[in-house]
All heavy atoms as an XYZ file, in Angstrom:
846
protein
N     -13.856    -43.762     -7.982
C     -12.456    -43.596     -8.284
C     -11.668    -43.877     -7.012
O     -12.073    -43.515     -5.921
C     -12.225    -42.154     -8.754
C     -10.859    -41.936     -9.291
S     -10.493    -40.226     -9.761
C     -11.766    -39.842    -10.920
N     -10.510    -44.517     -7.170
C      -9.677    -44.863     -6.020
C      -8.268    -44.334     -6.226
O      -7.792    -44.209     -7.345
C      -9.649    -46.367     -5.812
C     -10.988    -46.923     -5.396
C     -10.860    -48.357     -4.994
C     -12.219    -48.837     -4.528
N     -12.159    -50.137     -3.944
N      -7.604    -44.037     -5.120
C      -6.222    -43.572     -5.176
C      -5.285    -44.760     -5.315
O      -5.724    -45.914     -5.348
C      -5.887    -42.768     -3.915
O      -5.850    -43.636     -2.809
N      -4.002    -44.502     -5.378
C      -3.009    -45.565     -5.516
C      -3.008    -46.498     -4.310
O      -2.707    -47.674     -4.424
C      -1.611    -44.982     -5.716
C      -1.461    -44.253     -7.016
N      -1.512    -44.898     -8.223
C      -1.286    -42.938     -7.298
C      -1.348    -44.014     -9.203
N      -1.221    -42.815     -8.663
N      -3.355    -45.970     -3.150
C      -3.358    -46.803     -1.938
C      -4.643    -47.597     -1.789
O      -4.778    -48.382     -0.871
C      -3.144    -45.920     -0.704
O      -4.221    -45.018     -0.580
N      -5.614    -47.392     -2.688
C      -6.848    -48.149     -2.643
C      -7.983    -47.453     -1.912
O      -9.100    -47.937     -1.896
N      -7.690    -46.300     -1.285
C      -8.759    -45.574     -0.589
C      -9.561    -44.763     -1.594
O      -9.019    -44.252     -2.573
C      -8.181    -44.625      0.485
O      -7.297    -43.719     -0.154
C      -7.446    -45.393      1.555
N     -10.864    -44.651     -1.394
C     -11.686    -43.901     -2.351
C     -11.380    -42.402     -2.314
O     -11.088    -41.845     -1.260
C     -13.118    -44.177     -1.903
C     -13.023    -44.659     -0.510
C     -11.644    -45.235     -0.325
N     -11.427    -41.768     -3.469
C     -11.225    -40.327     -3.572
C     -12.589    -39.664     -3.583
O     -13.455    -40.021     -4.378
C     -10.455    -39.960     -4.858
C      -9.059    -40.569     -4.821
C     -10.390    -38.454     -5.030
C      -8.267    -40.353     -6.082
N     -12.781    -38.728     -2.701
C     -14.054    -38.016     -2.625
C     -14.001    -36.855     -3.606
O     -13.102    -36.020     -3.560
C     -14.322    -37.506     -1.196
C     -14.385    -38.688     -0.239
C     -15.593    -36.692     -1.146
C     -14.436    -38.298      1.212
N     -14.952    -36.805     -4.492
C     -15.005    -35.746     -5.502
C     -15.735    -34.535     -4.933
O     -16.889    -34.638     -4.523
C     -15.728    -36.255     -6.751
O     -15.849    -35.218     -7.682
N     -15.042    -33.413     -4.893
C     -15.632    -32.169     -4.413
C     -15.629    -31.188     -5.563
O     -14.611    -30.995     -6.226
C     -14.827    -31.589     -3.220
C     -15.423    -30.277     -2.756
C     -14.771    -32.587     -2.092
N     -16.768    -30.573     -5.802
C     -16.849    -29.611     -6.894
C     -16.040    -28.371     -6.564
O     -16.061    -27.880     -5.447
C     -18.290    -29.217     -7.171
C     -19.075    -30.319     -7.777
C     -20.405    -29.806     -8.177
N     -21.179    -30.898     -8.756
C     -22.361    -30.738     -9.263
N     -22.939    -29.566     -9.273
N     -23.008    -31.757     -9.774
N     -15.374    -27.875     -7.605
C     -14.561    -26.679     -7.465
C     -15.454    -25.476     -7.239
O     -16.413    -25.242     -7.960
C     -13.733    -26.512     -8.744
C     -12.843    -25.340     -8.741
C     -11.656    -25.226     -8.101
C     -13.038    -24.115     -9.422
N     -11.091    -24.013     -8.338
C     -11.939    -23.290     -9.150
C     -14.043    -23.612    -10.224
C     -11.802    -22.016     -9.647
C     -13.910    -22.332    -10.724
C     -12.802    -21.558    -10.440
N     -15.186    -24.708     -6.222
C     -15.909    -23.481     -5.892
C     -17.397    -23.707     -5.622
O     -18.217    -22.826     -5.859
C     -15.761    -22.444     -7.013
C     -14.345    -22.012     -7.267
C     -13.901    -21.019     -6.256
C     -12.554    -20.479     -6.642
N     -12.048    -19.492     -5.765
N     -17.756    -24.874     -5.142
C     -19.162    -25.152     -4.867
C     -19.671    -24.210     -3.778
O     -19.085    -24.083     -2.722
C     -19.336    -26.594     -4.426
C     -20.781    -26.947     -4.153
C     -20.941    -28.378     -3.716
C     -22.395    -28.658     -3.432
N     -22.581    -30.000     -2.892
N     -20.762    -23.526     -4.079
C     -21.379    -22.630     -3.114
C     -20.720    -21.265     -3.008
O     -21.099    -20.463     -2.163
N     -19.734    -20.986     -3.840
C     -19.045    -19.692     -3.790
C     -19.395    -18.859     -5.013
O     -19.689    -19.397     -6.073
C     -17.537    -19.889     -3.752
C     -17.073    -20.592     -2.515
C     -15.582    -20.630     -2.478
N     -15.128    -21.415     -1.343
C     -13.886    -21.695     -1.103
N     -12.946    -21.282     -1.903
N     -13.549    -22.416     -0.053
N     -19.327    -17.559     -4.836
C     -19.556    -16.662     -5.956
C     -18.315    -16.640     -6.837
O     -17.207    -16.479     -6.343
C     -19.849    -15.238     -5.468
C     -21.158    -15.039     -4.720
C     -21.242    -13.614     -4.187
C     -22.332    -15.326     -5.625
N     -18.512    -16.823     -8.112
C     -17.397    -16.781     -9.052
C     -17.671    -15.693    -10.080
O     -18.801    -15.238    -10.239
C     -17.179    -18.141     -9.768
C     -16.743    -19.190     -8.777
C     -18.419    -18.578    -10.495
N     -16.635    -15.290    -10.789
C     -16.805    -14.267    -11.813
C     -16.484    -12.886    -11.290
O     -15.881    -12.715    -10.231
N     -16.900    -11.894    -12.048
C     -16.603    -10.510    -11.715
C     -17.368    -10.075    -10.477
O     -18.555    -10.360    -10.334
C     -16.957     -9.620    -12.901
C     -16.507     -8.201    -12.733
C     -16.706     -7.398    -14.006
O     -17.183     -7.916    -14.998
N     -16.350     -6.146    -13.967
N     -16.683     -9.378     -9.601
C     -17.293     -8.894     -8.364
C     -17.844     -7.486     -8.577
O     -17.412     -6.755     -9.466
C     -16.259     -8.860     -7.236
C     -15.515    -10.170     -7.021
C     -16.450    -11.275     -6.590
C     -15.712    -12.547     -6.260
N     -15.663    -13.511     -7.312
N     -18.760     -7.098     -7.729
C     -19.331     -5.757     -7.801
C     -18.270     -4.728     -7.415
O     -17.442     -4.995     -6.534
C     -20.523     -5.644     -6.866
N     -18.255     -3.562     -8.063
C     -17.254     -2.542     -7.713
C     -17.516     -1.963     -6.325
O     -18.641     -2.006     -5.819
C     -17.440     -1.478     -8.797
C     -18.824     -1.673     -9.293
C     -19.131     -3.132     -9.138
N     -16.451     -1.423     -5.746
C     -16.599     -0.773     -4.441
C     -17.441      0.486     -4.581
O     -17.333      1.217     -5.570
C     -15.225     -0.396     -3.879
C     -14.314     -1.541     -3.462
C     -12.944     -1.003     -3.101
C     -14.901     -2.298     -2.304
N     -18.252      0.735     -3.568
C     -19.046      1.961     -3.543
C     -18.179      3.087     -2.979
O     -17.200      2.837     -2.276
C     -20.282      1.766     -2.676
C     -21.208      0.707     -3.229
C     -22.355      0.454     -2.289
C     -23.209     -0.655     -2.867
N     -23.752     -1.519     -1.858
N     -18.538      4.307     -3.311
C     -17.754      5.460     -2.867
C     -17.623      5.491     -1.349
O     -16.550      5.790     -0.810
C     -18.396      6.753     -3.388
C     -17.574      8.008     -3.254
C     -16.237      7.863     -3.969
C     -18.331      9.189     -3.815
N     -18.692      5.154     -0.659
C     -18.663      5.136      0.809
C     -17.669      4.091      1.324
O     -16.960      4.328      2.302
C     -20.073      4.847      1.324
C     -20.198      4.941      2.820
C     -21.622      4.798      3.263
N     -22.106      3.463      2.902
C     -23.359      3.085      2.933
N     -24.294      3.948      3.265
N     -23.714      1.866      2.627
N     -17.585      2.936      0.650
C     -16.648      1.892      1.051
C     -15.205      2.306      0.801
O     -14.311      2.026      1.608
C     -16.952      0.600      0.286
C     -18.305     -0.002      0.620
C     -18.718     -1.108     -0.321
O     -18.248     -1.142     -1.480
O     -19.525     -1.950      0.108
N     -14.983      3.023     -0.304
C     -13.631      3.512     -0.617
C     -13.163      4.482      0.462
O     -12.038      4.384      0.963
C     -13.611      4.179     -2.009
C     -13.817      3.117     -3.092
C     -12.305      4.942     -2.231
C     -14.027      3.685     -4.469
N     -14.029      5.410      0.843
C     -13.655      6.377      1.874
C     -13.449      5.699      3.225
O     -12.564      6.076      3.997
C     -14.698      7.490      1.972
C     -14.472      8.510      0.910
C     -15.177      8.673     -0.239
C     -13.425      9.477      0.864
N     -14.648      9.683     -0.995
C     -13.562     10.202     -0.334
C     -12.372      9.807      1.714
C     -12.707     11.231     -0.698
C     -11.522     10.829      1.352
C     -11.693     11.524      0.162
N     -14.243      4.669      3.521
C     -14.071      3.949      4.788
C     -12.716      3.252      4.833
O     -12.027      3.280      5.862
C     -15.199      2.933      4.963
N     -12.311      2.666      3.721
C     -10.999      2.005      3.661
C      -9.888      3.029      3.821
O      -8.924      2.817      4.566
C     -10.848      1.220      2.339
C     -11.818      0.040      2.322
C      -9.408      0.745      2.149
C     -11.934     -0.644      0.980
N     -10.009      4.166      3.130
C      -8.983      5.220      3.244
C      -8.845      5.710      4.676
O      -7.728      5.887      5.183
C      -9.350      6.395      2.339
C      -9.049      6.162      0.893
C      -9.465      7.341      0.062
N      -9.017      7.188     -1.317
C      -9.600      7.741     -2.345
N     -10.656      8.515     -2.184
N      -9.131      7.545     -3.562
N      -9.957      5.939      5.332
C      -9.923      6.451      6.708
C      -9.289      5.427      7.647
O      -8.449      5.767      8.486
C     -11.339      6.840      7.175
C     -11.791      8.092      6.421
C     -11.389      7.070      8.678
C     -13.250      8.430      6.581
N      -9.652      4.155      7.486
C      -9.080      3.117      8.347
C      -7.583      2.976      8.139
O      -6.831      2.805      9.101
C      -9.768      1.788      8.106
C     -11.155      1.761      8.686
C     -11.820      0.445      8.514
N     -13.177      0.519      9.044
C     -14.089     -0.390      8.854
N     -13.812     -1.457      8.141
N     -15.285     -0.243      9.374
N      -7.131      3.047      6.897
C      -5.694      2.957      6.632
C      -4.961      4.158      7.217
O      -3.866      4.015      7.770
C      -5.431      2.851      5.127
C      -5.833      1.534      4.464
C      -5.686      1.632      2.959
C      -5.004      0.394      5.010
N      -5.561      5.339      7.092
C      -4.934      6.548      7.629
C      -4.854      6.481      9.150
O      -3.822      6.799      9.748
C      -5.713      7.781      7.184
C      -4.985      9.071      7.529
C      -5.664     10.305      6.970
N      -5.596     10.277      5.511
C      -6.661     10.425      4.710
N      -7.843     10.617      5.228
N      -6.528     10.401      3.408
N      -5.941      6.057      9.808
C      -5.954      5.974     11.270
C      -4.987      4.916     11.790
O      -4.415      5.069     12.858
C      -7.367      5.675     11.776
C      -8.386      6.811     11.627
C      -9.764      6.353     12.060
C      -7.946      8.029     12.430
N      -4.812      3.844     11.019
C      -3.889      2.785     11.425
C      -2.437      3.151     11.145
O      -1.531      2.425     11.542
C      -4.249      1.485     10.706
N      -2.209      4.265     10.435
C      -0.846      4.696     10.133
C      -0.185      3.871      9.038
O       1.035      3.838      8.951
N      -0.952      3.227      8.215
C      -0.414      2.392      7.134
C      -0.232      3.245      5.883
O      -1.034      3.215      4.961
C      -1.333      1.212      6.874
C      -1.462      0.317      8.087
C      -2.242     -0.914      7.781
C      -2.341     -1.753      9.017
N      -1.738     -3.032      8.875
N       0.845      4.002      5.861
C       1.122      4.969      4.802
C       1.312      4.275      3.456
O       0.749      4.692      2.442
C       2.378      5.808      5.162
C       2.698      6.796      4.065
C       2.165      6.512      6.481
N       2.093      3.199      3.429
C       2.351      2.480      2.183
C       1.065      1.882      1.614
O       0.787      1.994      0.417
C       3.369      1.374      2.430
C       3.641      0.504      1.221
C       4.608     -0.626      1.593
N       4.641     -1.635      0.580
C       3.862     -2.710      0.559
N       2.985     -2.904      1.518
N       3.945     -3.595     -0.403
N       0.277      1.243      2.472
C      -0.972      0.633      2.015
C      -1.948      1.674      1.501
O      -2.654      1.443      0.514
C      -1.616     -0.172      3.139
C      -0.786     -1.381      3.542
O       0.080     -1.787      2.743
O      -1.003     -1.912      4.644
N      -2.001      2.840      2.154
C      -2.875      3.922      1.705
C      -2.436      4.439      0.340
O      -3.269      4.656     -0.548
C      -2.883      5.059      2.725
C      -3.725      6.281      2.361
C      -5.195      5.907      2.210
C      -3.554      7.373      3.405
N      -1.140      4.598      0.140
C      -0.634      5.068     -1.150
C      -0.950      4.058     -2.254
O      -1.394      4.434     -3.343
C       0.866      5.320     -1.066
N      -0.746      2.773     -1.989
C      -1.056      1.741     -2.977
C      -2.548      1.682     -3.269
O      -2.962      1.546     -4.419
C      -0.557      0.372     -2.492
C       0.939      0.142     -2.557
C       1.303     -1.169     -1.882
C       1.419      0.157     -3.992
N      -3.370      1.793     -2.235
C      -4.822      1.769     -2.428
C      -5.264      2.944     -3.286
O      -6.068      2.781     -4.214
C      -5.538      1.785     -1.075
C      -7.030      1.734     -1.189
C      -7.666      0.552     -1.519
C      -7.794      2.864     -0.982
C      -9.048      0.492     -1.645
C      -9.175      2.820     -1.100
C      -9.805      1.627     -1.427
N      -4.747      4.126     -3.001
C      -5.105      5.308     -3.795
C      -4.652      5.153     -5.250
O      -5.372      5.543     -6.168
C      -4.509      6.573     -3.179
C      -5.262      7.003     -1.940
O      -6.442      6.727     -1.787
N      -4.576      7.681     -1.044
N      -3.479      4.578     -5.462
C      -3.015      4.331     -6.827
C      -3.906      3.334     -7.552
O      -4.169      3.472     -8.745
C      -1.573      3.841     -6.826
C      -0.515      4.919     -6.724
C       0.856      4.301     -6.484
C      -0.495      5.773     -7.973
N      -4.384      2.328     -6.846
C      -5.295      1.350     -7.452
C      -6.582      2.038     -7.892
O      -7.067      1.816     -9.002
C      -5.623      0.207     -6.455
C      -6.801     -0.612     -6.920
C      -4.428     -0.674     -6.268
N      -7.129      2.861     -7.047
C      -8.382      3.546     -7.370
C      -8.182      4.470     -8.570
O      -9.017      4.518     -9.469
C      -8.907      4.344     -6.150
C      -9.230      3.392     -4.989
C     -10.119      5.169     -6.519
C     -10.294      2.368     -5.274
N      -7.067      5.181     -8.623
C      -6.809      6.100     -9.737
C      -6.537      5.359    -11.047
O      -7.012      5.760    -12.098
C      -5.610      6.998     -9.430
C      -5.932      8.078     -8.418
O      -7.115      8.203     -8.035
O      -5.008      8.792     -8.016
N      -5.756      4.296    -10.988
C      -5.257      3.678    -12.212
C      -6.064      2.482    -12.700
O      -6.048      2.170    -13.883
C      -3.817      3.220    -11.991
O      -3.781      2.162    -11.057
N      -6.725      1.772    -11.778
C      -7.430      0.527    -12.105
C      -6.477     -0.518    -12.705
O      -6.864     -1.311    -13.554
C      -8.609      0.792    -13.033
C      -9.655      1.689    -12.432
C     -10.775      1.940    -13.413
C     -11.807      2.861    -12.841
N     -11.395      4.237    -12.777
N      -5.221     -0.495    -12.273
C      -4.234     -1.462    -12.742
C      -4.426     -2.801    -12.037
O      -4.969     -2.867    -10.938
C      -2.815     -0.973    -12.447
C      -2.279      0.165    -13.286
C      -0.961      0.652    -12.708
C      -2.106     -0.263    -14.723
N      -3.968     -3.855    -12.675
C      -3.944     -5.170    -12.043
C      -2.895     -5.145    -10.937
O      -1.961     -4.354    -10.948
C      -3.571     -6.242    -13.063
C      -4.619     -6.473    -14.102
C      -4.145     -7.578    -15.053
N      -5.140     -7.821    -16.064
C      -5.210     -7.184    -17.230
N      -4.305     -6.274    -17.531
N      -6.160     -7.464    -18.097
N      -3.028     -6.073    -10.006
C      -2.113     -6.141     -8.877
C      -0.667     -6.317     -9.295
O       0.236     -5.676     -8.754
N      -0.421     -7.182    -10.294
C       0.958     -7.424    -10.739
C       1.574     -6.171    -11.343
O       2.768     -5.922    -11.196
C       1.013     -8.583    -11.730
S       0.112     -8.307    -13.259
N       0.756     -5.358    -12.023
C       1.265     -4.117    -12.605
C       1.489     -3.061    -11.530
O       2.432     -2.276    -11.603
C       0.293     -3.585    -13.661
C       0.170     -4.511    -14.854
O       1.190     -5.132    -15.220
O      -0.924     -4.621    -15.416
N       0.637     -3.061    -10.523
C       0.751     -2.064     -9.452
C       2.015     -2.282     -8.631
O       2.756     -1.342     -8.374
C      -0.478     -2.112     -8.551
C      -0.482     -1.077     -7.446
C      -0.738      0.301     -8.017
C      -1.487     -1.416     -6.401
N       2.274     -3.519     -8.241
C       3.443     -3.769     -7.386
C       4.753     -3.651     -8.148
O       5.809     -3.519     -7.529
C       3.355     -5.133     -6.658
C       2.192     -5.156     -5.701
C       3.286     -6.263     -7.636
N       4.686     -3.668     -9.480
C       5.921     -3.497    -10.258
C       6.194     -2.036    -10.604
O       7.177     -1.741    -11.273
C       5.869     -4.346    -11.531
O       4.861     -3.873    -12.385
N       5.343     -1.114    -10.143
C       5.584      0.314    -10.369
C       6.859      0.752     -9.675
O       7.174      0.297     -8.582
C       4.429      1.157     -9.828
C       3.166      1.282    -10.652
C       2.150      2.136     -9.914
C       3.437      1.854    -12.015
N       7.579      1.633    -10.296
C       8.785      2.219     -9.724
C       8.527      3.704     -9.471
O       7.606      4.295    -10.028
C       9.966      2.067    -10.692
C      10.264      0.653    -11.057
C      11.071      0.030     -9.966
N      11.377     -1.347    -10.310
C      11.484     -2.289     -9.406
N      11.306     -2.017     -8.139
N      11.758     -3.516     -9.766
N       9.395      4.301     -8.658
C       9.278      5.732     -8.388
C       9.316      6.537     -9.680
O       8.570      7.498     -9.847
C      10.405      6.204     -7.471
C      10.268      5.660     -6.064
O       9.161      5.226     -5.710
O      11.267      5.674     -5.340
N      10.184      6.130    -10.596
C      10.350      6.884    -11.843
C       9.110      6.807    -12.748
O       8.968      7.605    -13.664
C      11.588      6.417    -12.593
S      11.551      4.684    -13.056
N       8.204      5.850    -12.497
C       6.977      5.750    -13.285
C       5.967      6.834    -12.925
O       5.159      7.233    -13.765
C       6.315      4.383    -13.095
C       7.143      3.248    -13.655
O       7.897      3.489    -14.627
O       7.035      2.132    -13.128
N       6.008      7.275    -11.660
C       5.005      8.254    -11.219
C       5.603      9.542    -10.681
O       4.861     10.464    -10.349
C       4.062      7.644    -10.159
C       4.840      7.186     -8.930
C       3.257      6.504    -10.755
C       3.970      6.790     -7.778
N       6.924      9.630    -10.583
C       7.541     10.826    -10.017
C       8.902     11.084    -10.649
O       9.545     10.188    -11.190
C       7.702     10.672     -8.508
N       9.302     12.348    -10.552
C      10.646     12.746    -10.955
C      11.174     13.629     -9.845
O      10.642     14.705     -9.591
C      10.625     13.491    -12.280
C      12.004     13.839    -12.776
C      11.961     14.471    -14.150
O      10.943     15.006    -14.563
N      13.070     14.412    -14.846
N      12.212     13.153     -9.197
C      12.723     13.872     -8.035
C      11.695     13.815     -6.921
O      11.217     12.761     -6.557
N      11.331     14.986     -6.421
C      10.338     15.047     -5.349
C       8.953     15.421     -5.856
O       8.003     15.470     -5.081
C      10.787     16.035     -4.276
C      12.023     15.564     -3.555
C      12.218     16.307     -2.274
C      13.453     15.782     -1.591
N      13.291     15.585     -0.195
N       8.835     15.689     -7.155
C       7.513     16.052     -7.695
C       6.841     14.825     -8.312
O       7.458     14.049     -9.036
C       7.661     17.150     -8.750
O       8.379     16.673     -9.857
N       5.573     14.672     -7.987
C       4.793     13.536     -8.470
C       4.001     13.994     -9.687
O       3.403     15.070     -9.677
C       3.854     13.037     -7.366
C       4.658     12.817     -6.129
C       3.036     11.852     -7.840
C       4.555     11.705     -5.292
N       4.019     13.186    -10.736
C       3.333     13.535    -11.973
C       1.824     13.634    -11.759
O       1.261     12.937    -10.927
C       3.581     12.484    -13.060
C       5.021     12.296    -13.427
C       5.515     11.040    -13.685
C       5.885     13.376    -13.522
C       6.842     10.844    -14.037
C       7.214     13.195    -13.875
C       7.689     11.924    -14.127
N       1.181     14.492    -12.549
C      -0.278     14.570    -12.538
C      -0.875     13.435    -13.374
O      -1.996     13.006    -13.138
C      -0.748     15.923    -13.071
N      -0.117     12.967    -14.361
C      -0.534     11.842    -15.208
C       0.631     10.870    -15.325
O       1.785     11.265    -15.282
C      -0.908     12.311    -16.612
C      -2.168     13.086    -16.675
C      -2.489     13.434    -18.125
N      -3.772     14.062    -18.225
C      -4.915     13.418    -18.404
N      -4.911     12.118    -18.523
N      -6.051     14.064    -18.476
N       0.287      9.604    -15.505
C       1.317      8.589    -15.678
C       0.882      7.618    -16.775
O      -0.303      7.464    -17.041
C       1.542      7.832    -14.377
N       1.858      6.995    -17.405
C       1.598      5.978    -18.418
C       2.384      4.732    -18.017
O       3.590      4.799    -17.800
C       2.030      6.442    -19.827
C       1.771      5.345    -20.846
C       1.314      7.706    -20.220
N       1.680      3.610    -17.907
C       2.286      2.350    -17.492
C       1.944      1.288    -18.528
O       0.810      1.222    -19.005
C       1.759      1.923    -16.098
C       2.311      0.580    -15.687
C       2.093      2.973    -15.064
N       2.916      0.454    -18.881
C       2.688     -0.640    -19.818
C       2.173     -1.855    -19.044
O       2.819     -2.304    -18.091
C       3.992     -1.003    -20.536
C       3.819     -1.949    -21.674
S       2.954     -1.243    -23.066
C       4.205     -0.186    -23.733
N       1.017     -2.365    -19.428
C       0.459     -3.537    -18.764
C       1.245     -4.781    -19.119
O       1.653     -4.973    -20.266
C      -1.000     -3.761    -19.178
C      -1.964     -2.803    -18.557
C      -3.398     -3.154    -18.904
O      -3.668     -3.907    -19.830
N      -4.316     -2.602    -18.154
N       1.469     -5.619    -18.132
C       2.233     -6.840    -18.342
C       1.428     -7.869    -19.144
O       1.962     -8.540    -20.013
C       2.614     -7.445    -16.998
C       3.538     -8.641    -17.123
C       3.858     -9.259    -15.795
N       4.480     -8.292    -14.916
C       4.797     -8.540    -13.663
N       4.549     -9.714    -13.135
N       5.361     -7.625    -12.915
N       0.138     -7.995    -18.868
C      -0.667     -9.028    -19.515
C      -0.995     -8.693    -20.968
O      -0.860     -9.527    -21.853
C      -1.963     -9.234    -18.727
C      -2.849    -10.319    -19.261
C      -4.062    -10.518    -18.376
C      -4.973    -11.590    -18.927
N      -6.143    -11.790    -18.076
N      -1.441     -7.462    -21.218
C      -1.888     -7.093    -22.566
C      -0.823     -6.364    -23.375
O      -0.997     -6.163    -24.571
C      -3.130     -6.190    -22.484
O      -2.783     -4.990    -21.788
C      -4.269     -6.891    -21.779
N       0.243     -5.922    -22.722
C       1.323     -5.153    -23.360
C       0.797     -3.861    -23.982
O       1.310     -3.408    -25.004
C       2.066     -5.989    -24.413
C       2.645     -7.237    -23.844
N       3.707     -7.220    -22.978
C       2.294     -8.533    -23.996
C       3.996     -8.457    -22.630
N       3.150     -9.276    -23.221
N      -0.230     -3.296    -23.381
C      -0.781     -2.027    -23.855
C      -0.516     -0.945    -22.812
O      -0.564     -1.217    -21.610
C      -2.286     -2.137    -24.076
C      -2.640     -3.044    -25.205
C      -4.105     -3.033    -25.457
N      -4.412     -3.931    -26.552
C      -5.563     -3.974    -27.146
N      -6.541     -3.190    -26.765
N      -5.774     -4.818    -28.132
N      -0.268      0.269    -23.259
C      -0.054      1.351    -22.296
C      -1.375      1.794    -21.669
O      -2.407      1.827    -22.324
C       0.549      2.462    -23.145
C       0.078      2.180    -24.526
C      -0.080      0.700    -24.633
N      -1.316      2.094    -20.382
C      -2.471      2.608    -19.654
C      -2.098      3.976    -19.122
O      -1.133      4.119    -18.385
C      -2.869      1.681    -18.479
C      -3.975      2.287    -17.661
C      -3.247      0.321    -18.984
N      -2.860      4.981    -19.518
C      -2.624      6.336    -19.035
C      -3.675      6.645    -17.981
O      -4.860      6.358    -18.167
C      -2.708      7.344    -20.181
C      -2.423      8.757    -19.751
C      -2.416      9.718    -20.931
O      -2.723      9.346    -22.049
N      -2.083     10.953    -20.658
N      -3.249      7.226    -16.875
C      -4.194      7.569    -15.820
C      -3.756      8.844    -15.123
O      -2.588      9.220    -15.134
C      -4.341      6.423    -14.806
C      -3.061      6.010    -14.131
C      -2.701      6.548    -12.911
C      -2.223      5.083    -14.717
C      -1.538      6.166    -12.286
C      -1.052      4.686    -14.104
C      -0.714      5.226    -12.887
N      -4.727      9.518    -14.542
C      -4.474     10.748    -13.805
C      -4.249     10.396    -12.342
O      -4.962      9.564    -11.779
C      -5.670     11.693    -13.929
C      -5.431     13.035    -13.301
C      -6.583     13.994    -13.548
O      -7.358     13.767    -14.478
O      -6.685     14.964    -12.783
N      -3.261     11.019    -11.752
C      -2.974     10.822    -10.334
C      -3.585     12.005     -9.589
O      -3.163     13.146     -9.771
C      -1.461     10.724    -10.076
C      -0.868      9.577    -10.885
C      -1.186     10.528     -8.591
C       0.631      9.486    -10.834
N      -4.581     11.727     -8.775
C      -5.306     12.789     -8.077
C      -4.418     13.433     -7.010
O      -3.397     12.862     -6.588
C      -6.586     12.249     -7.412
O      -6.226     11.242     -6.468
C      -7.537     11.682     -8.460
N      -4.815     14.590     -6.579
C      -4.066     15.320     -5.553
C      -3.950     14.520     -4.271
O      -2.911     14.473     -3.619
C      -4.729     16.678     -5.286
C      -3.999     17.543     -4.269
C      -2.580     17.894     -4.696
O      -2.346     18.094     -5.903
O      -1.697     17.964     -3.810
N      -5.032     13.861     -3.895
C      -5.030     13.044     -2.668
C      -4.019     11.902     -2.776
O      -3.283     11.619     -1.842
C      -6.423     12.477     -2.422
C      -6.517     11.659     -1.166
C      -7.938     11.203     -0.899
O      -8.810     11.351     -1.722
N      -8.154     10.648      0.275
N      -3.941     11.284     -3.939
C      -2.977     10.210     -4.165
C      -1.561     10.738     -4.159
O      -0.654     10.123     -3.586
C      -3.282      9.486     -5.494
O      -4.612      8.977     -5.438
C      -2.323      8.353     -5.724
N      -1.354     11.906     -4.765
C      -0.007     12.505     -4.763
C       0.461     12.800     -3.354
O       1.621     12.594     -3.013
C       0.002     13.774     -5.613
C       0.060     13.460     -7.090
C       0.181     14.704     -7.909
N      -1.162     14.972     -8.394
C      -1.617     16.123     -8.801
N      -0.844     17.176     -8.804
N      -2.846     16.264     -9.238
N      -0.454     13.258     -2.496
C      -0.083     13.542     -1.115
C       0.251     12.254     -0.359
O       1.225     12.210      0.398
C      -1.225     14.261     -0.391
C      -1.426     15.684     -0.863
C      -2.641     16.314     -0.237
O      -3.393     15.682      0.515
N      -2.891     17.584     -0.568
N      -0.527     11.190     -0.596
C      -0.262      9.932      0.128
C       1.025      9.274     -0.383
O       1.750      8.655      0.393
C      -1.442      8.976      0.008
O      -1.639      8.566     -1.317
N       1.332      9.407     -1.679
C       2.568      8.838     -2.215
C       3.770      9.631     -1.728
O       4.833      9.066     -1.433
C       2.516      8.805     -3.769
C       3.866      8.486     -4.362
C       1.484      7.788     -4.238
N       3.621     10.936     -1.605
C       4.733     11.795     -1.174
C       5.105     11.561      0.289
O       6.257     11.761      0.666
C       4.374     13.259     -1.386
N       4.171     11.121      1.105
C       4.471     10.938      2.537
C       5.046      9.596      2.855
O       5.322      8.776      2.087
C       3.235     11.161      3.372
O       2.165     10.355      2.960
C-alpha cells in the first residue's frame, strides 16, 4: 500500500505485544500503598477521588461528574449515595466508608 505521495505505508498491528482486555483488580496491599503515598504527598483531592473509586466502582466519567450534593448535604457526608451512570443510565447505589468520608471532608 502506498500513500498519496508515493511512499510506502508500513502496516503496524494495533496493540501488538500489549495486554488487552480486562485488567486484574488491585490487591488490598496495593490499595493501601496508593492511599499511603497519596496521603504522604499531601494530595488530598486525589486521595478523596481514589477512595470514592474504591467504594463506588464508578467509571471515570461518572466519578469526575460527581457534585458535592451527590455525596453530601451541608457539612455532613452521606453514608450511602446513589448516582446515575452516564453510559447505562442505571442508578448505582454504594456505601461511602468512614475513611472516604474523612478524606472527602478534608
